C-alpha positions in Angstrom: -12.1 9.8 17.2 -14.6 9.8 14.2 -15.7 8.0 11.1 -14.7 9.6 7.8 -17.1 9.4 4.9 -16.4 10.4 1.3 -19.5 10.4 -0.9 -18.9 10.9 -4.7 -16.0 13.2 -4.1 -14.7 15.0 -7.2 -11.9 17.4 -8.0 -11.8 19.3 -11.3 -9.2 22.1 -11.8 -9.9 25.4 -13.6 -8.2 24.2 -16.7 -10.7 21.4 -17.0 -8.5 18.5 -15.8 -10.4 16.1 -13.6 -8.1 14.6 -10.9 -10.6 12.7 -8.7 -13.6 10.9 -10.2 -16.5 10.3 -7.8 -14.7 8.6 -4.9 -16.9 6.7 -2.4 -15.1 5.5 0.8 -15.9 4.9 4.4 -13.0 5.0 6.9 -14.2 3.4 10.1 -13.8 5.0 13.5 -10.3 4.2 14.8 -9.2 2.5 11.6 -5.8 2.8 10.0 -6.5 3.3 6.3 -3.8 3.6 3.7 -4.1 5.3 0.3 -1.6 3.8 -2.1 -1.0 4.1 -5.8 1.6 5.3 -8.4 2.6 8.9 -8.8 -0.2 11.0 -10.2 -3.0 8.8 -9.0 -4.5 11.7 -6.8 -3.9 10.1 -3.4 -2.3 13.3 -2.0 -4.9 15.4 -3.7 -7.6 13.4 -1.9 -5.8 13.7 1.4 -5.5 17.5 1.0 -9.2 17.7 0.2 -10.0 15.9 3.5 -7.6 18.3 5.3 -9.3 21.4 3.7 -6.1 22.4 1.9 -7.7 21.7 -1.5 -11.3 22.6 -2.5 -13.9 20.0 -3.3 -15.6 20.3 -6.7 -18.4 17.8 -6.1 -19.7 15.3 -3.5 -19.9 15.4 0.3 -17.1 15.0 2.9 -18.3 14.0 6.4 -16.2 13.7 9.6 -18.0 12.3 12.6 -21.3 12.6 10.7 -20.8 16.3 10.0 -20.5 17.7 6.5 -17.2 19.7 6.4 -16.9 20.6 2.7 -16.9 24.4 3.5 -15.2 24.4 6.9 -11.6 25.7 7.2 -8.9 23.2 8.2 -8.7 24.3 11.8 -12.5 23.5 12.3 -12.4 20.0 10.8 -10.9 18.2 13.8 -7.9 16.9 11.8 -4.1 17.0 12.3 -1.7 16.5 9.4 1.8 15.2 9.3 3.7 16.3 6.2 6.6 14.8 4.3 9.0 17.6 5.2 8.2 17.7 9.0 7.6 21.6 9.0 9.1 22.2 12.4 9.9 25.7 13.6 13.7 25.9 13.5 14.0 28.6 16.2 11.9 26.7 18.8 13.0 23.8 20.9 11.1 20.5 20.6 8.9 21.3 23.6 7.9 24.6 22.1 7.2 23.0 18.7 4.8 20.6 20.4 3.2 23.2 22.6 2.9 26.1 20.0 -0.5 25.1 18.5 -2.1 24.5 21.9 -0.9 27.9 23.2 -2.3 29.6 20.1 -5.7 27.9 20.9 -5.6 29.3 24.4 -5.1 25.9 26.1 -4.3 26.3 29.9 -0.6 26.1 30.7 -0.9 23.0 32.9 -2.9 21.1 30.2 -0.3 22.1 27.5 2.5 20.7 29.7 0.5 17.5 30.4 -0.3 16.9 26.7 3.3 17.6 25.5 4.9 15.3 28.0 2.3 12.6 27.4 3.0 12.7 23.6 6.8 12.7 24.3 6.4 9.6 26.5 4.3 7.8 23.8 7.0 8.5 21.2 9.9 7.8 23.6 11.4 11.3 23.1 11.4 12.9 26.5 15.2 13.3 26.2 14.7 15.4 23.1 12.4 18.2 24.5 15.3 20.7 25.1 16.8 20.2 21.6 16.4 22.4 18.5 15.3 20.8 15.2 18.8 21.1 13.7 20.1 18.9 16.5 17.7 16.0 15.5 18.1 13.1 13.2 15.5 12.6 10.4 13.7 10.0 12.4 13.6 12.1 15.6 12.3 15.1 13.6 9.5 12.9 12.2 8.6 11.8 15.7 8.3 15.4 16.8 6.0 16.1 13.8 3.8 13.1 14.8 3.9 14.3 18.4 2.7 17.8 17.3 -0.4 16.0 15.8 -1.0 13.9 18.9 -1.1 16.8 21.3 -4.0 18.3 19.3 -6.2 15.2 20.1 -7.8 15.4 16.6 -10.7 13.3 15.3 -8.6 12.2 12.3 -4.9 11.9 11.7 -3.6 12.6 8.2 -0.2 11.4 7.1 1.2 12.5 3.7 4.1 10.2 2.8 5.8 11.0 6.2 8.6 8.5 5.8 9.7 9.1 2.3 12.7 11.3 3.3 14.2 8.6 5.6 16.7 5.9 4.7 15.5 2.3 4.2 16.5 1.1 7.7 14.9 4.1 9.5 11.7 3.8 7.4 11.3 0.2 8.6 11.7 1.1 12.2 9.3 4.1 11.9 6.7 1.8 10.3 6.8 -0.3 13.4 6.7 2.7 15.7 3.7 4.3 14.0 1.6 1.1 13.9 2.6 0.3 17.5 1.5 3.8 18.5 -1.9 3.3 16.8 -2.4 0.1 18.7 -1.3 1.7 22.0 -3.8 4.5 21.6 -6.5 2.0 20.9 -5.7 -0.1 23.9 -5.7 3.1 26.1 -9.2 3.9 25.0 -8.1 6.7 22.6 -8.6 5.0 19.2 -7.0 7.1 16.4 -8.7 7.3 13.0 -5.7 7.5 10.5 -5.5 8.1 6.8 -2.0 7.5 5.6 -0.8 8.2 2.0 2.2 6.4 0.4 3.4 5.3 -3.0 5.3 2.4 -1.3 3.2 -0.8 -1.5 5.5 -2.4 1.2 4.6 0.4 3.6 0.9 0.0 2.7 0.9 -3.8 3.2 2.7 -3.6 6.6 0.8 -0.7 8.1 -2.7 -0.6 6.8 -5.7 -2.4 8.4 -7.3 -1.7 5.1 -5.8 -0.3 1.9 -7.4 1.9 -0.8 -5.7 1.3 -4.1 -6.0 4.3 -6.5 -5.3 4.8 -10.1 -6.0 8.0 -12.1 -8.3 9.4 -9.4 -10.4 6.2 -9.3 -10.6 3.6 -6.5 -9.5 0.2 -7.8 -10.1 -1.8 -4.7 -10.5 -1.3 -0.9 -9.7 -4.3 1.3 -7.4 -5.8 3.9 -3.7 -6.4 2.9 -4.2 -10.2 2.8 -7.4 -9.9 0.6 -5.6 -7.5 -1.8 -2.7 -9.9 -2.2 -4.8 -13.1 -2.5 -7.8 -11.8 -4.4 -6.9 -8.7 -6.4 -9.9 -7.2 -8.2 -8.1 -6.5 -11.4 -4.7 -6.8 -13.1 -3.6 -3.3 -12.0 -4.0 -4.2 -8.3 -2.4 -7.6 -8.9 0.7 -6.0 -10.4 0.9 -3.1 -7.9 0.6 -5.2 -4.7 3.5 -7.6 -4.1 7.3 -7.4 -4.3 8.6 -8.6 -6.7 5.4 -7.9 -8.7 3.1 -10.6 -10.0 4.0 -12.1 -13.4 1.1 -11.0 -15.7 1.0 -11.9 -19.4 -1.6 -12.4 -22.1 -2.4 -16.0 -22.7 -4.9 -17.9 -24.9 -7.6 -20.2 -23.5 -7.5 -23.6 -25.3 -9.0 -27.0 -24.9 -7.1 -30.3 -25.2 -9.6 -33.1 -25.2 -11.9 -32.4 -22.3 -9.3 -30.3 -20.4 -9.2 -26.5 -20.5 -5.9 -24.7 -20.3 -3.8 -21.8 -21.4 -1.1 -21.3 -24.1 1.7 -19.2 -22.8 5.0 -18.8 -24.5 4.5 -22.0 -26.5 3.7 -24.0 -23.4 0.2 -25.5 -22.6 -0.7 -25.0 -19.0 -3.8 -27.0 -17.8 -6.2 -25.1 -15.5 -7.4 -26.6 -12.2 -10.9 -28.1 -12.5 -12.6 -25.4 -10.4 -11.3 -22.6 -12.6 -11.8 -24.5 -15.8 -15.5 -24.9 -14.9 -15.9 -21.2 -14.4 -14.2 -20.3 -17.6 -16.0 -22.7 -20.0 -18.0 -19.9 -21.6 -15.0 -17.6 -21.9 -12.9 -17.8 -25.1 -9.8 -16.3 -26.6 -7.3 -14.0 -24.8 -7.0 -13.6 -21.1 -4.3 -12.3 -18.7 -2.6 -14.9 -16.6 -1.2 -13.8 -13.3 1.2 -15.9 -11.2 3.1 -14.7 -8.2 6.9 -15.3 -8.1 6.6 -17.6 -5.1 4.3 -19.9 -7.1 7.0 -20.7 -9.6 9.4 -23.3 -8.3 12.5 -25.1 -9.4 11.2 -28.5 -8.2 7.9 -30.3 -8.5 5.5 -30.3 -5.5 5.2 -33.5 -3.6 1.4 -33.6 -4.3 2.0 -33.2 -8.1 0.0 -29.9 -8.1 2.3 -28.1 -10.6 2.9 -28.0 -14.3 6.5 -28.4 -15.7 7.8 -26.1 -18.4 11.2 -25.6 -20.0 12.5 -22.1 -19.4 15.6 -20.2 -20.3 17.7 -18.6 -17.5 18.2 -14.9 -17.8 19.7 -13.8 -14.4 19.7 -14.2 -10.7 19.2 -11.6 -8.0 20.5 -12.6 -4.6 18.5 -11.1 -1.7 20.1 -12.9 1.2 17.7 -15.7 2.3 16.0 -15.8 -1.1 16.8 -15.4 -4.8 14.8 -13.8 -7.5 15.3 -16.0 -10.6 14.5 -14.4 -14.0 13.5 -16.8 -16.8 12.1 -16.6 -20.2 9.3 -19.0 -21.3 9.6 -18.6 -25.0 9.4 -14.8 -25.4 7.6 -14.4 -22.1 9.7 -13.1 -19.1 9.0 -14.8 -15.7 10.3 -14.1 -12.2 10.5 -16.9 -9.6 11.0 -16.3 -5.9 13.1 -19.1 -4.5 14.6 -19.8 -1.1 18.4 -19.5 -1.3 18.9 -23.2 -0.2 16.6 -24.5 -2.9 18.4 -23.4 -6.1 18.8 -27.0 -7.1 22.1 -26.5 -9.0 21.0 -23.4 -10.8 23.8 -21.4 -9.2 26.7 -21.0 -11.6 24.6 -22.0 -14.7 25.3 -19.8 -17.8 22.8 -17.2 -19.0 20.7 -18.8 -21.7 20.8 -22.3 -20.3 17.6 -24.3 -20.2 16.1 -25.3 -16.9 12.7 -26.9 -15.9 10.4 -24.7 -13.9 7.2 -25.7 -12.1 4.2 -23.4 -12.3 1.6 -23.9 -9.5 -1.5 -23.3 -11.6 -3.8 -23.8 -8.6 -2.6 -20.4 -7.4 -3.0 -18.6 -10.7 -5.1 -15.5 -11.3 -7.0 -14.8 -14.5 -8.1 -11.4 -15.7 -10.1 -10.3 -18.7 -7.7 -9.2 -21.5 -9.6 -6.1 -22.4 -10.9 -4.7 -19.0 -8.3 -6.3 -16.7 -11.1 -7.4 -14.3 -10.7 -10.6 -12.4 -12.5 -13.5 -14.0 -12.5 -16.0 -11.2 
């Protein structure tokens, strides 16, 4: 496999629209990197530029230390798996897997060995004699992945490969693909993967590192845990996590010698560590608090602040409930285990209820730039 290096990559279309703004990124040899972001953030454009399907306006693209800006796709050492599978309908699965190798003049015995090895890795030996029309969506996607594996590329590129599958099948395919990546690594065949998705759950469960994009600009590149716990800005904080982080403008204020925030008519004292870092900052900030850090009962160690909120609605998710409140005019969502509703079940919309905000877990961002403050 190979390291993938993007140095100040840009894409400007003939009409003057600039889609990608000087992207710098290193994808390590054998790494599973996920590009994630909302529709229109240029993640698929970036992937197509890596593949050679989209021209590069500026910057350098290197695969395995070799500049490939001007090389055609077939000479870049990449294999791409598309959203729509792109299988040949008149060929059986075996022929679909073997077709590219035969075009390249690979010896017959090697073609057969590679095809059967890929089929074994993907547990689809029993599908080799079927036509694409006889396959389920998940089986067809496995064939598309197998067609990439037989090429033994330096870099695998996946463009939203699971978006056409139902929710249950997407979940099983996520596990299958990440397990395949680990299997290849353990077998001494590490696969460098760039995977594009708009689904942050997919990104969090599959990526070893995640590149979050917005409007053609990288917002943050880090591990799933680091993105969740230490988002670089308010956009990353709101995009990563389900349900999304509660983020609202608040005002820094002091009461005596204690620094806190005014939010929805409630004063929320800041933990000493954050208060020390923010002494020189005044006025408006953005307060972020994840739903799991808003509780219906006080913590035993007293590390939470009580506020009176108004119940809006409950969303039952099975083992947990998303509770939607209002704190004054500020909407808040709490993520509560189903067995810890503390009598909230059955209460009328608009009724008052105490909530406990764990301010030791809060995130603070600059109100203007959205950048993390501490």
